[in-house]
C-alpha positions in Angstrom: 7.4 -2.1 -6.9 10.3 -0.1 -8.3 12.3 -1.5 -11.2 16.0 -2.0 -10.8 18.5 -0.3 -13.2 19.1 -3.6 -14.9 15.3 -4.2 -15.5 15.0 -0.7 -17.0 17.9 -1.2 -19.3 16.4 -4.6 -20.4 13.1 -2.9 -21.3 15.0 0.0 -23.1 16.9 -2.6 -25.2 13.8 -4.6 -25.9 12.2 -1.4 -27.3 15.4 -0.2 -29.0 15.6 2.9 -26.8 12.5 4.3 -28.5 9.5 5.9 -27.0 6.6 3.5 -27.7 4.1 6.3 -27.7 5.7 9.0 -29.9 8.6 7.2 -31.5 11.3 9.4 -30.1 14.7 7.6 -30.6 16.6 8.0 -27.4 19.9 7.1 -29.1 19.7 9.8 -31.8 17.6 12.6 -30.5 19.8 13.6 -27.6 23.5 13.9 -26.8 25.1 12.3 -23.8 22.1 12.7 -21.5 19.6 10.9 -23.6 19.0 7.9 -21.4 17.9 10.3 -18.6 15.0 11.3 -20.8 13.6 7.8 -21.2 11.4 6.1 -18.6 9.9 2.7 -18.3 6.1 3.2 -18.2 3.4 0.9 -17.0 0.8 0.5 -19.8 -1.7 -0.1 -17.1 -0.5 1.5 -13.8 -2.5 -1.0 -11.7 -1.2 -4.2 -13.5 2.3 -4.6 -12.1 5.8 -5.1 -13.4 5.3 -7.9 -15.9 7.2 -7.2 -19.1 4.0 -7.2 -21.1 2.9 -4.2 -19.1 6.1 -2.2 -19.4 7.2 0.1 -22.3 9.9 2.6 -22.9 8.5 6.2 -22.9 10.1 9.6 -23.2 9.7 12.0 -20.3 7.2 14.1 -22.2 4.9 11.2 -23.1 5.2 9.7 -19.6 4.2 13.0 -18.0 1.3 13.4 -20.4 0.1 9.9 -19.8 0.5 10.1 -16.0 -1.5 7.4 -14.2 -3.9 6.8 -17.0 -4.1 3.4 -18.6 -2.7 3.2 -22.1 -6.0 2.9 -23.8 -6.8 6.5 -22.7 -3.4 8.0 -23.7 -4.6 9.4 -27.0 -7.4 11.2 -25.1 -5.0 12.6 -22.5 -2.7 14.0 -25.3 -5.6 16.0 -26.7 
């Protein structure tokens, strides 16, 4: 199920607009287009949209992680 804009903003605010994988600060590392470079990622893609399964991720980390569960993210980066 897709997240609404309001749900995404709520997760971004909860995670202070910071990628939870690499630490990129979406409020400082980009100019006016920075929010477009943040995504809400599912820690476990099969587990649904519960807040405990959602994190802020930059586009790069989200693309690297893909559909892998979070516990394998470090392996995917290598």
